[in-house]
C-alpha positions as CSV (number, residue, x, y, z in Angstrom):
1,X,-14.0,23.8,17.5
2,X,-13.4,20.7,15.5
3,X,-12.3,18.3,17.3
4,X,-8.6,17.0,15.9
5,X,-9.1,13.7,14.0
6,X,-6.5,10.8,15.8
7,X,-6.0,9.4,12.2
8,X,-6.0,11.1,8.9
9,X,-5.7,9.3,5.8
10,X,-5.2,10.5,2.3
11,X,-6.8,9.6,-1.3
12,X,-4.3,9.0,-3.9
13,X,-5.1,9.2,-7.9
14,X,-6.5,5.9,-9.2
15,X,-3.6,6.1,-11.6
16,X,-1.1,5.7,-8.8
17,X,0.8,2.0,-8.3
18,X,-1.2,0.5,-5.3
19,X,-0.5,-2.5,-3.8
20,X,-2.7,-5.6,-4.3
21,X,-3.4,-8.1,-2.0
22,X,-3.0,-5.9,1.2
23,X,-5.2,-4.3,3.4
24,X,-4.2,-1.7,6.1
25,X,-6.3,-0.7,9.0
26,X,-5.3,2.2,11.6
27,X,-7.7,2.7,14.6
28,X,-10.3,0.9,12.0
29,X,-9.6,3.4,9.7
30,X,-8.5,2.1,6.1
31,X,-5.1,3.4,4.9
32,X,-4.0,3.2,1.1
33,X,-1.1,1.3,0.7
34,X,1.4,2.3,-2.6
35,X,3.8,-0.1,-4.1
36,X,7.2,0.5,-5.9
37,X,9.5,-1.9,-7.1
38,X,11.3,-1.7,-3.6
39,X,8.8,-1.7,-1.0
40,X,5.0,-1.0,-0.4
41,X,4.7,2.3,1.7
42,X,1.6,3.9,3.6
43,X,1.3,7.6,4.7
44,X,-0.8,8.8,7.3
45,X,-1.1,11.4,9.9
46,X,-1.5,10.4,13.7
47,X,-2.0,12.7,16.5
48,X,-1.3,10.7,19.8
49,X,-3.4,13.2,22.2
50,X,-6.3,10.7,22.5
51,X,-3.9,7.4,23.3
52,X,-2.3,4.5,21.5
53,X,-3.9,3.3,18.2
54,X,-4.2,-0.4,16.6
55,X,-2.3,-0.8,13.3
56,X,-4.0,-4.3,11.4
57,X,-2.3,-5.4,8.3
58,X,-4.2,-8.4,6.4
59,X,-2.7,-10.2,3.4
60,X,-5.3,-11.8,1.0
61,X,-2.3,-13.6,-1.1
62,X,-3.3,-17.1,0.6
63,X,-0.4,-17.1,2.6
64,X,-0.2,-17.7,6.4
65,X,1.8,-14.8,8.2
66,X,4.5,-16.7,10.4
67,X,6.6,-14.3,11.7
68,X,6.8,-10.2,11.6
69,X,9.9,-7.9,12.2
70,X,9.1,-4.4,13.3
71,X,12.3,-2.2,12.3
72,X,14.0,-0.3,14.0
73,X,14.5,-2.8,16.7
74,X,15.2,0.0,19.7
75,X,11.1,0.5,19.2
76,X,10.4,-2.7,20.9
77,X,7.3,-3.1,19.3
78,X,6.0,-6.8,19.0
79,X,3.2,-8.3,16.5
80,X,0.4,-10.3,17.1
81,X,-0.4,-12.7,14.5
82,X,-3.3,-14.1,13.3
83,X,-3.5,-16.4,10.2
84,X,-3.3,-14.1,7.5
85,X,-3.4,-11.0,9.7
86,X,-0.8,-9.1,12.3
87,X,-1.9,-6.2,14.2
88,X,0.5,-4.1,16.8
89,X,0.0,-1.1,19.0
90,X,1.3,2.4,18.1
91,X,1.8,5.0,20.6
92,X,3.4,8.0,18.8
93,X,4.1,8.8,15.4
94,X,6.9,7.1,13.9
95,X,8.3,5.4,10.7
96,X,8.5,1.9,10.4
97,X,9.5,-0.8,8.3
98,X,7.4,-4.1,8.7
99,X,8.7,-7.2,7.2
100,X,7.6,-10.6,6.5
101,X,10.2,-13.1,4.7
102,X,9.2,-13.8,1.3
103,X,7.1,-10.6,0.9
104,X,8.2,-6.9,0.0
105,X,8.4,-4.6,3.0
106,X,5.8,-2.3,4.0
107,X,7.4,1.2,4.9
108,X,4.6,2.6,7.2
109,X,4.8,6.2,7.9
110,X,2.5,7.6,10.9
111,X,3.6,11.4,10.4
112,X,2.9,14.0,13.2
113,X,-0.3,16.4,13.1
114,X,0.7,19.3,10.8
115,X,0.2,22.2,13.1
116,X,1.3,24.9,10.5
117,X,-0.7,24.2,7.3
118,X,-0.2,27.2,5.0
119,X,-3.4,29.1,3.1
120,X,-4.0,27.5,-0.1
121,X,-5.2,31.0,-1.3
122,X,-1.7,32.9,-0.1
123,X,0.0,34.2,-3.6
124,X,3.4,32.7,-2.3
125,X,2.1,29.3,-2.0
126,X,2.2,27.0,-5.1
127,X,-0.6,24.4,-3.9
128,X,-1.0,21.0,-5.4
129,X,-4.5,19.6,-4.6
130,X,-5.0,16.0,-3.3
131,X,-6.1,13.4,-5.4
132,X,-4.5,14.5,-8.7
133,X,-1.3,13.9,-10.6
134,X,0.3,17.1,-11.5
135,X,2.7,16.3,-14.2
136,X,5.5,18.9,-15.7
137,X,8.9,18.8,-16.9
138,X,10.2,21.3,-14.1
139,X,8.5,22.6,-11.3
140,X,10.2,25.7,-10.1
141,X,10.1,28.0,-7.0
142,X,10.9,31.2,-6.5
143,X,12.0,33.7,-3.5
144,X,9.7,33.4,-0.4
145,X,7.6,30.9,-2.2
146,X,6.5,27.1,-0.8
147,X,5.8,24.7,-3.0
148,X,2.7,22.5,-1.3
149,X,2.3,19.0,-2.5
150,X,-1.1,18.1,-0.4
151,X,-1.5,14.7,1.1
152,X,-2.7,12.6,-1.7
153,X,-1.5,14.4,-4.4
154,X,1.9,13.8,-6.8
155,X,3.8,15.8,-9.0
156,X,5.5,14.0,-11.5
157,X,8.7,16.0,-12.4
158,X,11.9,17.6,-11.4
159,X,12.0,20.5,-8.5
160,X,14.3,23.5,-9.2
161,X,15.2,26.8,-7.6
162,X,18.3,28.8,-8.1
163,X,19.9,32.0,-6.3
164,X,16.5,32.1,-4.3
165,X,16.0,33.2,-0.2
166,X,13.5,31.5,1.9
167,X,12.0,28.7,0.0
168,X,10.1,25.6,1.1
169,X,9.1,22.4,-0.4
170,X,6.6,20.8,1.6
171,X,3.3,19.1,2.2
172,X,2.3,14.9,2.7
173,X,2.2,14.1,-0.9
174,X,4.7,12.4,-3.3
175,X,7.2,13.9,-5.7
176,X,7.6,11.1,-8.3
177,X,10.4,11.1,-10.5
178,X,9.4,7.8,-12.9
179,X,8.8,10.4,-15.7
180,X,12.4,10.8,-16.3
181,X,12.5,6.8,-15.7
182,X,10.4,6.2,-18.6
183,X,11.8,8.9,-20.8
184,X,15.1,7.5,-21.1
185,X,16.9,10.0,-19.1
186,X,19.6,8.0,-17.1
187,X,20.3,10.5,-14.7
188,X,18.3,13.6,-13.3
189,X,18.5,15.3,-9.6
190,X,14.7,15.0,-8.3
191,X,14.8,18.0,-6.4
192,X,17.8,20.7,-6.7
193,X,18.2,23.7,-4.6
194,X,21.3,25.9,-6.0
195,X,23.0,28.9,-4.1
196,X,20.0,29.5,-2.1
197,X,19.4,30.6,1.4
198,X,16.8,29.6,4.1
199,X,15.6,26.5,2.4
200,X,13.1,24.3,4.1
201,X,12.3,20.8,2.7
202,X,9.6,18.6,4.9
203,X,7.2,16.0,5.2
204,X,7.3,14.9,1.3
205,X,7.9,11.4,0.0
206,X,10.1,11.2,-2.7
207,X,9.8,8.0,-5.1
208,X,11.4,6.3,-8.2
209,X,14.2,8.9,-9.1
210,X,16.4,8.7,-12.0
211,X,19.3,9.7,-9.8
212,X,20.2,12.0,-6.9
213,X,17.4,12.5,-4.8
214,X,17.5,15.9,-3.1
215,X,20.4,18.0,-3.7
216,X,21.4,21.5,-1.9
217,X,24.4,23.2,-3.7
218,X,26.1,26.1,-2.5
219,X,23.3,26.6,0.0
220,X,23.1,28.1,3.5
221,X,20.5,27.5,6.4
222,X,19.2,24.4,5.0
223,X,16.6,21.9,7.2
224,X,15.3,18.8,6.1
225,X,13.0,16.9,8.0
226,X,10.3,14.2,8.3
227,X,11.3,13.5,4.5
228,X,10.5,9.9,3.2
229,X,12.4,8.3,0.3
230,X,12.4,5.0,-1.7
231,X,15.4,5.3,-4.3
232,X,15.8,2.3,-6.3
233,X,18.3,3.1,-9.4
234,X,22.0,2.7,-8.6
235,X,23.3,6.2,-7.9
236,X,19.5,7.3,-6.0
237,X,21.7,9.0,-3.8
238,X,19.0,10.2,-0.7
239,X,20.7,14.1,0.3
240,X,23.4,15.2,-1.4
241,X,24.9,17.9,0.8
242,X,27.1,19.7,-2.0
243,X,29.1,22.7,-0.6
244,X,26.5,24.0,1.8
245,X,26.7,25.5,5.3
246,X,24.5,25.2,8.4
247,X,22.3,22.2,7.5
248,X,20.2,20.1,10.0
249,X,18.6,16.9,8.6
250,X,16.5,15.1,11.0
251,X,13.8,12.7,11.7
252,X,14.1,11.5,7.8
253,X,13.2,7.7,6.8
254,X,15.8,7.1,3.5
255,X,15.9,3.7,1.4
256,X,18.3,4.3,-1.6
257,X,20.5,2.7,-3.9
258,X,23.4,4.7,-3.3
259,X,24.6,6.7,-0.2
260,X,21.7,7.8,2.3
261,X,23.2,10.7,3.3
262,X,26.6,12.0,1.7
263,X,28.6,15.0,1.8
264,X,30.2,16.5,-1.1
265,X,31.8,19.5,-3.1
266,X,32.1,19.4,-6.7
267,X,30.7,21.1,-9.7
268,X,28.0,19.5,-10.9
269,X,28.2,19.4,-14.7
270,X,25.8,19.0,-17.3
271,X,27.3,15.3,-18.0
272,X,25.3,13.9,-14.6
273,X,22.7,16.6,-14.1
274,X,20.9,17.2,-17.3
275,X,20.6,19.7,-18.3
276,X,22.1,22.5,-16.3
277,X,25.3,22.9,-14.4
278,X,25.7,24.2,-11.0
279,X,29.1,24.8,-8.9
280,X,29.2,23.3,-5.4
281,X,32.9,23.8,-4.9
282,X,32.8,25.2,-1.3
283,X,33.4,24.4,2.0
284,X,31.1,22.2,3.9
285,X,30.7,23.4,7.5
286,X,28.0,22.6,10.3
287,X,26.2,19.7,8.9
288,X,24.1,17.7,11.7
289,X,22.4,14.7,10.7
290,X,20.1,13.1,13.6
291,X,17.2,11.1,14.6
292,X,17.0,9.4,10.9
293,X,16.5,5.8,9.9
294,X,18.5,4.6,6.9
295,X,18.4,1.5,4.6
296,X,21.4,1.2,1.9
297,X,21.2,-1.6,-0.7
298,X,22.6,-2.7,-2.8
299,X,25.5,0.1,-3.5
300,X,26.8,2.9,-1.7
301,X,27.1,3.8,1.9
302,X,24.9,4.8,4.5
303,X,26.7,7.9,5.9
304,X,29.3,9.4,3.6
305,X,31.9,11.8,3.0
306,X,33.0,12.0,-0.3
307,X,33.9,10.9,-3.0
308,X,34.1,14.2,-4.4
309,X,35.8,17.1,-2.1
310,X,36.9,19.4,-4.5
311,X,37.4,22.4,-2.0
312,X,39.8,23.3,1.1
313,X,37.8,22.1,4.0
314,X,35.1,19.8,5.3
315,X,34.7,20.3,9.0
316,X,32.2,20.2,11.6
317,X,29.7,17.2,10.8
318,X,27.9,15.3,13.2
319,X,26.0,11.9,12.6
320,X,23.9,10.9,15.9
321,X,21.1,9.1,16.9
322,X,20.8,7.1,13.6
323,X,19.3,3.4,13.0
324,X,21.1,2.1,10.1
325,X,18.7,-1.0,9.0
326,X,20.9,-2.1,6.4
327,X,24.1,-1.7,4.2
328,X,23.7,-4.7,2.2
329,X,26.0,-4.1,-0.9
330,X,29.5,-3.4,-0.9
331,X,29.6,-0.4,0.8
332,X,30.3,0.8,4.5
333,X,27.9,2.2,7.5
334,X,30.8,4.8,8.2
335,X,32.4,6.3,5.2
336,X,34.8,8.9,4.0
337,X,36.3,9.0,1.1
338,X,38.9,11.8,0.2
339,X,40.1,11.7,-3.3
340,X,40.7,15.1,-3.9
341,X,42.5,17.9,-1.9
342,X,40.3,18.9,1.1
343,X,41.0,18.5,5.1
344,X,38.0,16.7,6.6
345,X,38.0,17.5,10.1
346,X,36.1,17.2,13.3
347,X,33.6,14.6,12.2
348,X,31.6,12.8,14.7
349,X,29.4,9.5,14.6
350,X,27.6,9.0,17.9
351,X,24.6,6.9,19.2
352,X,24.3,4.9,16.1
353,X,22.3,1.6,15.8
354,X,23.2,-0.9,13.1
355,X,20.9,-3.8,12.4
356,X,23.1,-5.2,9.3
357,X,25.8,-4.6,7.5
358,X,28.2,-6.8,5.4
359,X,31.2,-5.6,3.3
360,X,32.3,-3.3,5.2
361,X,31.7,-1.4,9.2
362,X,33.7,1.5,8.1
363,X,35.7,2.9,5.3
364,X,38.0,5.8,5.6
365,X,40.2,6.5,3.0
366,X,42.3,9.0,0.8
367,X,42.9,7.7,-2.6
368,X,42.7,8.2,-6.1
369,X,39.9,7.5,-8.1
370,X,37.6,8.4,-11.4
371,X,36.4,11.0,-9.3
372,X,39.6,12.5,-8.4
373,X,40.6,16.1,-9.9
374,X,44.1,17.1,-9.9
375,X,47.0,15.9,-7.1
376,X,45.8,13.8,-4.4
377,X,46.8,15.9,-1.0
378,X,43.5,15.6,1.5
379,X,43.5,14.6,4.4
380,X,41.6,13.6,7.6
381,X,41.6,14.6,11.2
382,X,40.1,14.2,14.4
383,X,37.3,11.7,13.6
384,X,35.1,10.5,16.7
385,X,32.9,7.0,16.8
386,X,30.9,6.7,20.1
387,X,28.3,4.4,21.5
388,X,28.0,2.2,18.3
389,X,26.0,-0.6,18.7
390,X,26.2,-3.3,15.9
391,X,24.2,-6.5,15.5
392,X,25.8,-9.2,13.4
393,X,24.9,-12.4,11.6
394,X,26.6,-15.6,10.9
395,X,27.5,-14.3,7.5
396,X,29.8,-11.1,8.9
397,X,32.4,-13.3,10.5
398,X,35.3,-13.5,7.9
399,X,33.9,-10.9,5.5
400,X,32.9,-7.8,7.2
401,X,36.2,-6.0,7.4
402,X,37.4,-1.8,8.0
403,X,39.8,0.2,6.2
404,X,41.5,3.0,7.6
405,X,43.9,4.3,4.8
406,X,46.0,7.4,3.6
407,X,47.5,8.0,0.3
408,X,51.1,9.4,1.2
409,X,53.1,10.4,4.3
410,X,51.5,14.1,3.6
411,X,48.2,13.0,2.3
412,X,47.5,10.9,5.6
413,X,45.1,10.1,8.5
414,X,45.1,10.9,12.4
415,X,43.2,10.8,15.2
416,X,40.5,8.7,14.9
417,X,39.1,7.6,18.3
418,X,36.2,4.8,19.1
419,X,34.6,5.1,22.3
420,X,32.0,2.5,23.6
421,X,31.9,0.4,20.4
422,X,29.6,-2.8,20.8
423,X,29.2,-6.0,19.0
424,X,26.2,-7.9,19.7
425,X,25.7,-6.1,23.0
426,X,29.4,-6.2,24.0
427,X,31.9,-3.9,23.9
428,X,35.3,-4.4,22.0
429,X,38.6,-4.5,23.8
430,X,40.9,-4.2,20.9
431,X,40.5,-2.6,17.3
432,X,41.3,-5.7,15.9
433,X,37.9,-6.9,16.6
434,X,36.7,-4.6,13.5
435,X,39.4,-6.2,11.8
436,X,41.0,-3.1,10.6
437,X,43.5,-2.6,7.6
438,X,45.6,0.6,7.9
439,X,48.1,2.6,5.9
440,X,49.3,6.0,6.1
441,X,47.2,6.1,9.5
442,X,48.4,7.3,12.9
443,X,46.8,8.0,16.1
444,X,43.7,5.6,16.6
445,X,42.9,5.4,19.9
446,X,40.2,2.7,21.7
447,X,39.2,4.9,24.5
């Protein structure tokens, strides 16, 4: 039996945008580093069964490395620095942001081994080979098919499937939306699943979108895991769950210039989904988002429900064990924007670590906006925030606020529970410490 390699690397096409002046080596193996306008990134597979490995980053730009921030901080990984080089020990597959002031962050994605790799000869597998750029206006998945992007392969174009069952988008390759940006199309979903049952999206990297990145619409039984994203343009939402039921999102690393994970219910029109429309005005139920890392800058929110909630009910949505590395812009870490008619209830944010936010800690509102349709009659009920750990900076004081506001006595917010909310390691003893402004809100409890 062939021994399993501890480190598996990928060779990308020469036409890709590679990072200059950086060498990355893992267990002595050279790893390619690619570049976007937001961050550099590196993908590999790490099998930890034979013990830890050393990761070494070498810069050839003449500037010394003085300090390295390895995030999320709860990994407790420290770098050893030597002139133009830093190194650290990796003990398990992980997705990290390696940050040096004055340089783009390096997203380091050490993926787990692929134990169930599909057969490229299987007629139900659409296999896109490593080392090549595959271009098309649209890649379509049919019933029972797997679209597989091999590590080192790049797909330039959008992925679509509609009215299908048991469909999969996977592989350690890249789905690249840059053709839309170069072609002048302002807004296009990078991958959309419409009215499907049994959807799996896993392992891929998504970069340079022109709009929302991954969009399941009116789907059931959806699983998304080990997804990596770098979204740069405004409206590069990470995962838009639109009118779906039974969704599990886990172990993802999402950098977005708008909401990272957002729950919606709306009719996605041709105006903002070139060229076809799809109806997602259905109830949202049973969504679990866990074990993820979110970076949000400069617009949008880390974890959002809204704005468009054109359905009777959104319920049983859980975010847990999340690392929020940043919410740098005008958005919030925790947000519910009910600008329509839905009853939003039984929402839980639990075991969340916030390394930086600036404008708003939480923002729960029922209001009217350009996204509203019809009379505002929505309500928000039974929201829990538990085990929230917020690291602040001196710039937070006097600027970072929270809002909980209904629209009227009927369209109001009730029963918001706070349990073990810590700011800089100290549990709050009053909700005043969160600088919450309220309107048409009742039943706020600090437990």
